[in-house]
MIBALUM-695444 format. One record per residue (C-alpha): residue in three letters; x, z, y; chain. Coordinates in Angstrom, 1 decimal. Each point is the difference from the previous one (the first is absolute). Layout:
<pts>
+-----+--------+--------+--------+-------+
: res :     xx :     zz :     yy : chain :
+-----+--------+--------+--------+-------+
: ALA :      X :      Z :      Y :     A :
...
+-----+--------+--------+--------+-------+
</pts>
This chain:
<pts>
+-----+--------+--------+--------+-------+
: res :     xx :     zz :     yy : chain :
+-----+--------+--------+--------+-------+
: MET :   17.5 :  222.4 :  104.9 :     A :
: PHE :   -1.9 :    2.3 :   -2.9 :     A :
: ARG :   -1.3 :   -2.3 :   -3.0 :     A :
: GLY :   -0.9 :    3.1 :   -2.0 :     A :
: PHE :    1.7 :    2.1 :   -2.6 :     A :
: THR :    0.1 :   -1.2 :   -3.6 :     A :
: LYS :   -0.3 :    1.6 :   -3.6 :     A :
: GLN :    3.9 :    0.0 :    0.0 :     A :
: THR :   -0.3 :    2.4 :    3.0 :     A :
: SER :   -2.6 :    2.6 :   -2.3 :     A :
: LYS :    3.0 :   -0.5 :   -2.9 :     A :
: PHE :    2.8 :    0.5 :    2.1 :     A :
: MET :   -1.3 :    3.2 :    1.5 :     A :
: TRP :   -1.2 :    1.2 :   -4.1 :     A :
: ASP :    3.7 :   -0.8 :   -0.9 :     A :
: LEU :    1.5 :    2.0 :    3.0 :     A :
: THR :   -2.4 :    3.0 :   -1.2 :     A :
: PHE :    1.5 :    0.1 :   -3.1 :     A :
: ASN :    3.4 :   -0.9 :    0.8 :     A :
: ASN :    0.3 :    2.2 :    2.9 :     A :
: GLU :    3.6 :    0.3 :    0.1 :     A :
: ARG :    3.0 :   -1.8 :    2.2 :     A :
: THR :    1.8 :   -2.2 :   -2.3 :     A :
: TRP :   -3.7 :   -1.3 :   -1.3 :     A :
: PHE :   -0.7 :   -0.7 :    4.0 :     A :
: LYS :    3.7 :   -1.5 :    0.8 :     A :
: GLU :   -0.4 :   -2.2 :   -2.7 :     A :
: HIS :   -3.8 :   -1.3 :    1.0 :     A :
: LYS :    0.8 :    0.2 :    4.0 :     A :
: GLN :   -0.3 :   -3.7 :    0.4 :     A :
: GLU :   -3.6 :    0.1 :   -2.2 :     A :
: PHE :   -1.2 :    2.9 :    2.5 :     A :
: GLU :    1.3 :   -1.6 :    3.0 :     A :
: LEU :   -2.4 :   -3.5 :   -1.0 :     A :
: LEU :   -3.0 :    1.3 :   -1.5 :     A :
: VAL :   -0.4 :    3.7 :    1.7 :     A :
: MET :    1.7 :    0.3 :    3.6 :     A :
: LYS :   -0.4 :   -3.4 :    0.9 :     A :
: PRO :   -4.0 :   -0.5 :   -0.4 :     A :
: PHE :   -0.1 :    3.4 :    0.7 :     A :
: LYS :    1.7 :   -0.4 :    3.8 :     A :
: GLU :   -1.6 :   -3.5 :    0.8 :     A :
: LEU :   -3.4 :    2.0 :   -0.7 :     A :
: ALA :    1.0 :    3.3 :    2.2 :     A :
: ARG :    1.0 :   -2.5 :    2.8 :     A :
: ASP :   -2.7 :   -2.3 :   -0.3 :     A :
: THR :   -2.5 :    2.5 :    0.4 :     A :
: HIS :    1.4 :    1.6 :    2.6 :     A :
: GLU :    0.0 :   -3.4 :    1.9 :     A :
: GLU :   -3.6 :   -0.2 :   -0.3 :     A :
: MET :   -0.7 :    3.7 :    0.8 :     A :
: GLN :    2.1 :   -0.4 :    3.6 :     A :
: ARG :   -2.1 :   -3.5 :    0.3 :     A :
: ARG :   -3.3 :    1.9 :   -0.5 :     A :
: TYR :    1.2 :    3.3 :    1.5 :     A :
: PRO :    2.8 :   -1.0 :    2.9 :     A :
: GLU :   -1.1 :    3.2 :    1.5 :     A :
: MET :    0.6 :    2.3 :   -2.7 :     A :
: GLY :    3.6 :   -0.7 :   -0.2 :     A :
: LEU :    0.6 :    0.9 :   -3.7 :     A :
: GLN :    3.3 :    0.4 :   -1.3 :     A :
: LEU :    1.2 :   -1.1 :   -3.5 :     A :
: HIS :    2.0 :    1.9 :   -2.5 :     A :
: ILE :    0.2 :   -1.2 :   -3.2 :     A :
: SER :    1.4 :    2.7 :   -2.8 :     A :
: ARG :    3.2 :   -0.3 :   -1.9 :     A :
: ILE :    0.0 :   -0.1 :   -4.3 :     A :
: TYR :    2.8 :    2.4 :    0.4 :     A :
: ARG :   -1.1 :    3.9 :   -0.6 :     A :
: ASP :    1.3 :    2.7 :    2.5 :     A :
: ALA :    2.9 :    1.1 :   -2.9 :     A :
: ARG :   -0.4 :    3.2 :    1.9 :     A :
: ARG :   -3.4 :    0.1 :   -1.9 :     A :
: LEU :    0.4 :   -1.5 :   -3.1 :     A :
: HIS :   -1.3 :    3.3 :   -2.0 :     A :
: GLY :    0.6 :   -1.7 :   -3.7 :     A :
: ARG :   -1.4 :   -3.4 :    1.1 :     A :
: GLY :    1.6 :   -2.9 :    0.5 :     A :
: PRO :    2.0 :   -1.4 :    2.8 :     A :
: TYR :   -2.1 :   -2.6 :    0.9 :     A :
: LYS :   -4.4 :   -0.3 :    1.2 :     A :
: ASP :   -2.3 :   -1.2 :   -2.6 :     A :
: HIS :   -2.1 :   -1.2 :    2.8 :     A :
: LEU :    0.4 :   -1.8 :    3.6 :     A :
: TRP :   -1.7 :    0.6 :    3.1 :     A :
: PHE :   -0.1 :   -0.9 :    4.0 :     A :
: SER :   -2.0 :    1.6 :    2.6 :     A :
: LEU :   -1.2 :   -1.0 :    3.1 :     A :
: LYS :   -0.2 :    2.3 :    2.7 :     A :
: ASN :    0.3 :    0.5 :    4.3 :     A :
: TRP :    2.4 :    3.2 :    0.1 :     A :
: ASP :    3.4 :    0.0 :   -0.8 :     A :
: GLY :    0.0 :    2.8 :   -3.0 :     A :
: LEU :    0.4 :   -0.7 :   -3.6 :     A :
: LEU :   -2.9 :    1.7 :   -2.4 :     A :
: GLN :   -1.7 :    2.3 :    2.0 :     A :
: GLY :   -3.1 :   -1.1 :    2.0 :     A :
: PRO :   -2.5 :   -2.7 :   -0.7 :     A :
: MET :    0.8 :   -3.2 :   -0.8 :     A :
: PHE :   -0.9 :   -3.6 :   -2.0 :     A :
: TRP :    1.5 :   -0.3 :   -3.2 :     A :
: PHE :    0.4 :   -1.9 :   -3.1 :     A :
: GLU :    1.9 :    0.7 :   -3.1 :     A :
: ILE :    0.6 :   -2.0 :   -3.3 :     A :
: GLY :    1.2 :    1.3 :   -3.5 :     A :
: ALA :    0.0 :   -1.1 :   -2.9 :     A :
: ALA :   -3.9 :    0.3 :   -1.3 :     A :
: ASP :   -1.5 :    0.0 :    3.2 :     A :
: TYR :    0.3 :   -0.3 :    3.8 :     A :
: SER :   -1.9 :    2.0 :    2.7 :     A :
: TYR :   -0.7 :   -0.8 :    3.9 :     A :
: GLY :   -1.5 :    2.3 :    2.4 :     A :
: MET :    0.1 :    2.6 :    3.0 :     A :
: GLY :    0.6 :    3.3 :    0.1 :     A :
: PHE :    2.8 :    3.0 :    0.0 :     A :
: TYR :    3.1 :    0.0 :   -2.4 :     A :
: SER :    0.0 :    3.2 :    1.1 :     A :
: ALA :   -1.1 :    2.5 :    3.0 :     A :
: SER :    0.6 :    3.0 :    1.5 :     A :
: PRO :   -1.8 :    2.8 :    0.2 :     A :
: ALA :   -0.2 :   -0.2 :    3.4 :     A :
: GLN :   -1.2 :   -3.7 :    0.2 :     A :
: MET :   -2.5 :    1.2 :   -2.7 :     A :
: GLU :   -1.3 :    3.0 :    2.2 :     A :
: SER :   -0.4 :   -2.3 :    3.2 :     A :
: PHE :   -1.7 :   -2.6 :   -2.1 :     A :
: ARG :   -2.9 :    2.7 :   -1.0 :     A :
: VAL :    0.2 :    1.1 :    3.6 :     A :
: GLY :   -1.1 :   -3.1 :    1.5 :     A :
: VAL :   -2.3 :   -0.4 :   -3.0 :     A :
: ASP :   -1.6 :    2.7 :    0.8 :     A :
: ALA :   -0.4 :   -1.2 :    3.6 :     A :
: ASN :   -1.4 :   -2.8 :   -0.6 :     A :
: PRO :   -1.4 :   -0.8 :   -3.7 :     A :
: ALA :   -1.5 :   -2.9 :    1.2 :     A :
: ARG :    2.8 :   -2.3 :    0.0 :     A :
: LEU :    1.3 :    0.6 :   -4.0 :     A :
: GLU :   -3.7 :    0.2 :   -0.6 :     A :
: ARG :    0.1 :   -3.9 :    0.9 :     A :
: LEU :    2.8 :   -0.3 :   -2.0 :     A :
: ALA :   -0.7 :    1.3 :   -2.8 :     A :
: ARG :   -3.3 :   -1.4 :   -0.4 :     A :
: MET :    2.0 :   -3.0 :    0.3 :     A :
: VAL :    1.8 :    0.9 :   -3.1 :     A :
: LYS :   -3.1 :    0.8 :   -1.8 :     A :
: GLU :   -1.2 :   -3.5 :    0.5 :     A :
: GLN :    2.6 :   -1.8 :   -1.6 :     A :
: ASP :    2.0 :   -0.8 :   -3.5 :     A :
: GLU :    3.6 :   -0.3 :    0.9 :     A :
: PHE :    1.3 :    3.2 :    1.2 :     A :
: ARG :   -0.3 :    3.4 :   -1.1 :     A :
: LEU :    0.9 :    3.3 :    1.8 :     A :
: ASP :    3.4 :    1.6 :   -1.5 :     A :
: GLY :    1.9 :    3.3 :    0.9 :     A :
: GLU :    0.5 :    3.0 :   -2.2 :     A :
: GLU :   -2.4 :    2.5 :    0.8 :     A :
: TYR :    0.4 :    3.5 :    1.5 :     A :
: LYS :   -0.9 :    2.6 :   -2.9 :     A :
: ARG :   -2.1 :    1.9 :    2.3 :     A :
: PRO :   -2.0 :   -1.8 :    2.9 :     A :
: LYS :    1.1 :    0.3 :    3.2 :     A :
: GLY :   -3.9 :   -0.6 :    1.1 :     A :
: ASP :   -3.6 :   -1.1 :   -0.8 :     A :
: VAL :   -0.5 :   -2.9 :    2.4 :     A :
: GLY :   -2.8 :   -1.7 :   -1.7 :     A :
: GLU :    0.4 :   -2.4 :   -3.7 :     A :
: LEU :    0.8 :   -3.0 :    1.7 :     A :
: LEU :    2.7 :    1.7 :    1.9 :     A :
: ASN :    1.8 :    2.7 :   -2.6 :     A :
: PRO :    1.7 :   -2.6 :   -2.0 :     A :
: TRP :    1.8 :   -0.8 :    3.7 :     A :
: TYR :    0.2 :    3.3 :    1.0 :     A :
: ASN :    1.7 :    1.6 :   -2.4 :     A :
: ARG :    2.8 :   -1.9 :   -1.5 :     A :
: LYS :    4.0 :    0.8 :    0.8 :     A :
: TYR :    0.3 :   -3.9 :    1.2 :     A :
: LEU :   -2.1 :   -2.7 :   -0.3 :     A :
: GLY :   -0.4 :   -3.5 :   -0.7 :     A :
: LEU :   -1.6 :   -3.2 :   -1.1 :     A :
: GLU :    1.0 :   -1.8 :   -2.9 :     A :
: CYS :   -0.8 :   -2.9 :   -2.0 :     A :
: ARG :    1.8 :   -0.3 :   -3.2 :     A :
: ARG :   -0.5 :   -3.2 :   -2.4 :     A :
: ASP :    2.0 :   -1.2 :   -3.5 :     A :
: PHE :    2.8 :   -2.2 :    0.5 :     A :
: GLY :   -1.0 :   -3.6 :    0.3 :     A :
: GLY :   -2.7 :   -1.6 :    2.4 :     A :
: ASP :    0.5 :    0.0 :    3.4 :     A :
: VAL :    3.1 :    0.5 :   -0.6 :     A :
: LEU :    1.2 :   -2.4 :   -1.4 :     A :
: LYS :   -1.8 :   -2.7 :    3.1 :     A :
: SER :    1.6 :   -1.0 :    3.1 :     A :
: GLY :   -2.2 :    1.2 :    1.8 :     A :
: MET :    0.8 :    3.9 :   -0.7 :     A :
: PRO :    1.1 :    0.5 :    3.9 :     A :
: GLN :   -2.9 :   -1.2 :    1.3 :     A :
: MET :   -2.7 :    1.9 :   -2.7 :     A :
: LEU :    2.4 :    3.2 :    1.1 :     A :
: ALA :   -0.8 :   -0.4 :    3.7 :     A :
: ASP :   -3.7 :   -0.5 :   -0.4 :     A :
: SER :    0.2 :    3.4 :   -2.0 :     A :
: PHE :    2.4 :    2.1 :    2.4 :     A :
: GLY :   -2.9 :   -1.6 :    3.0 :     A :
: PHE :   -2.6 :    1.7 :   -1.8 :     A :
: LEU :    2.3 :    3.3 :    0.0 :     A :
: MET :    0.7 :   -0.8 :    3.4 :     A :
: PRO :   -2.3 :    2.9 :    1.8 :     A :
: PHE :    1.4 :    2.6 :   -2.9 :     A :
: TYR :    3.3 :   -0.5 :    1.1 :     A :
: GLU :   -1.1 :    0.1 :    3.8 :     A :
: PHE :   -1.8 :    3.3 :   -1.3 :     A :
: PHE :    2.9 :    1.4 :   -1.7 :     A :
: MET :    2.5 :   -0.9 :    3.1 :     A :
: ASP :   -2.4 :    1.8 :    2.9 :     A :
: LEU :   -0.4 :    3.4 :   -2.1 :     A :
: CYS :    3.1 :    0.5 :   -1.6 :     A :
: SER :    2.9 :   -2.5 :    0.9 :     A :
: PRO :    3.7 :    0.3 :   -1.6 :     A :
: GLU :    1.8 :    3.4 :    1.3 :     A :
: GLU :    3.2 :   -0.7 :    2.0 :     A :
+-----+--------+--------+--------+-------+
</pts>
């Protein structure tokens, strides 16, 4: 059961950031398991269980990231990530397609819903769907404007794909889409109620998730 991260969690992640090499990590692996990985897995599993209880029909699957970077893609960086994340989604792919997610690092944590990556074909399907029925996205876009927890995220095209009005243009002209909340390390993430808080927030995002799944489902 998740009881909250601690300030030692953040300290360890800072230490790892400045000592990102195998010898140091091997010497401190027990601390990593206790201070970081154990509470992180507890949060992921408790959040998954709460989402399954609230939305049993969704069949959401849990994926927990590893701390190890892909050795083929280090590009001069250390062998360990400076953050951990988990995702909840009802499809089998790893990264492409909409998902709920939570991420934690040394300085902050974030959570939301959206794409880690999206193919041009998926986003074209999204725009075709918006063109056919803009009212559905307009309702969702107004929901975002009426709250202050999440902000729209995603790289914008240098050349806009179209003009669908002031409300929808920020959604329409992005290479991928997401709604993100980012906070400094501390506060709710130190409390045992974080799984329920995340489930509440993901509940607000559920209409957006369903919208993206309808228009740009993950590719086979």
